[in-house]
C-alpha positions in Angstrom: -1.7 23.7 -23.1 1.2 21.8 -24.8 3.2 25.0 -25.0 2.7 25.6 -21.2 3.9 22.1 -20.5 7.0 22.6 -22.7 7.7 25.9 -21.0 7.4 24.3 -17.6 9.9 21.5 -18.7 12.3 24.2 -20.0 12.1 26.2 -16.8 12.6 23.1 -14.6 15.5 21.9 -16.8 17.1 25.4 -16.6 17.5 24.9 -12.8 20.4 22.6 -13.5 22.8 25.6 -13.7 23.5 25.3 -10.0 23.7 22.0 -8.1 21.6 23.0 -5.1 18.9 24.6 -7.3 18.9 21.6 -9.6 18.1 19.2 -6.8 14.6 18.5 -8.2 15.8 17.6 -11.7 18.8 15.6 -10.2 16.4 13.6 -8.0 14.2 12.8 -11.0 17.2 11.9 -13.1 18.6 9.5 -10.5 15.2 8.0 -9.8 14.1 7.7 -13.5 14.9 4.0 -13.9 13.2 3.0 -10.6 10.3 5.2 -11.4 9.8 3.6 -14.8 9.7 0.1 -13.2 7.4 1.4 -10.5 5.0 2.8 -13.1 4.9 -0.6 -14.9 4.2 -2.4 -11.6 1.6 0.2 -10.6 -0.3 0.0 -13.9 -0.2 -3.8 -13.7 -1.6 -3.9 -10.2 -4.1 -1.1 -10.9 -5.5 -3.0 -14.0 -5.6 -6.3 -12.1 -7.6 -4.7 -9.3 -9.9 -3.0 -11.8 -10.6 -6.2 -13.8 -11.2 -8.2 -10.6 -13.6 -5.5 -9.2 -15.4 -5.4 -12.6 -15.9 -9.1 -12.6 -17.1 -9.2 -9.0 -19.2 -6.0 -8.8 -20.2 -5.5 -12.5 -23.9 -5.2 -11.6 -23.2 -2.0 -9.6 -23.2 1.3 -11.6 -19.7 2.2 -10.5 -18.3 -1.0 -11.9 -20.6 -1.5 -15.0 -17.9 -0.9 -17.6 -14.1 -1.2 -17.6 -13.7 2.6 -17.9 -16.1 3.3 -15.0 -14.4 0.6 -13.0 -11.0 2.2 -13.5 -12.4 5.6 -12.6 -13.9 4.2 -9.5 -10.7 2.4 -8.7 -8.8 5.7 -9.1 -11.3 7.5 -6.8 -10.8 4.7 -4.2 -7.1 5.3 -4.5 -7.7 9.0 -3.7 -9.8 8.2 -0.7 -13.4 8.2 -2.0 -15.5 5.2 -1.3 -18.2 3.6 -3.5 -21.8 4.3 -2.5 -23.1 2.0 0.2 -20.0 -0.2 0.1 -20.7 -1.4 3.6 -23.8 -3.3 2.5 -21.7 -6.0 0.9 -19.0 -7.9 2.8 -17.2 -8.6 -0.5 -17.1 -4.9 -1.2 -15.8 -4.1 2.3 -13.0 -6.7 1.8 -12.2 -5.3 -1.7 -12.1 -1.7 -0.5 -9.8 -2.5 2.5 -7.5 -4.7 0.4 -7.3 -2.2 -2.5 -6.5 0.6 -0.1 -3.8 -1.5 1.7 -2.1 -2.5 -1.6 -2.6 0.5 -3.8 -2.4 3.3 -1.3 -0.2 2.1 1.6 2.2 -0.2 -0.2 2.4 1.4 -3.7 2.5 5.0 -2.4 5.3 4.0 0.1 7.3 2.4 -2.7 7.0 5.6 -4.7 8.1 7.7 -1.8 11.0 5.3 -1.1 12.2 5.6 -4.7 12.1 9.4 -4.6 13.7 9.7 -1.2 16.5 7.4 -2.4 17.1 9.5 -5.5 17.1 12.7 -3.3 19.6 11.1 -0.9 22.0 10.2 -3.7 21.8 13.8 -5.2 22.2 15.3 -1.8 25.3 13.3 -1.0 26.8 14.3 -4.4 26.1 18.0 -3.6 27.6 17.6 -0.1 30.8 16.1 -1.4 31.1 18.8 -4.1 33.9 21.1 -2.9 33.5 23.6 -5.8 30.0 25.0 -5.3 28.7 27.1 -2.5 25.2 28.2 -1.6 23.3 29.8 -4.5 23.2 33.4 -3.0 26.8 33.2 -1.9 27.8 32.3 -5.5 25.9 35.3 -6.8 27.6 37.5 -4.2 31.0 36.2 -5.3 30.2 36.8 -8.9 29.1 40.4 -8.2 32.1 41.1 -6.1 34.5 39.8 -8.8 32.8 42.1 -11.3 33.1 45.1 -8.9 36.8 44.3 -8.2 37.4 44.1 -11.9 36.0 47.6 -12.4 37.9 49.0 -9.4 41.3 47.5 -10.3 40.7 47.9 -14.0 41.1 44.2 -14.8 40.8 43.3 -18.5 37.5 42.1 -19.7 37.0 38.3 -20.1 36.9 38.5 -23.8 40.3 40.3 -23.8 41.7 37.4 -21.7 40.4 35.0 -24.2 42.0 36.9 -27.1 45.3 37.1 -25.3 45.3 33.3 -24.6 44.7 32.4 -28.2 
């Protein structure tokens, strides 16, 4: 499993060879500081909601331990609802408020951070006058190789030796 994750990281980091292909890693790189602060805020809010729900609804099975409370809180975040939550007005208020804060606010903050990083990287790519589209760059490289063979241009290593 660890080797697969490391391989995935290596493959994704290898996409930096071309600016347009490296858009994903560039977005993550530009957003890393904000994502780190978001993660700290998210964990803090998540733990606070979990502790509050454990103290309020600890008699229910879903909230009986801190671990089960956090699991239930995560399920609520993903859209699942506790069994018979409509029976208690406090539970209804809790579920609605938790969904408003955790899902709508925090998820939108996360999306705003990623979109801002993407916008910065996209602007950098658009102002870059050197690179072209990925496939056009490949076509230019292949055509340069073909022209080198046709016109018998010296190999790149020969140029390096001549320049030294």
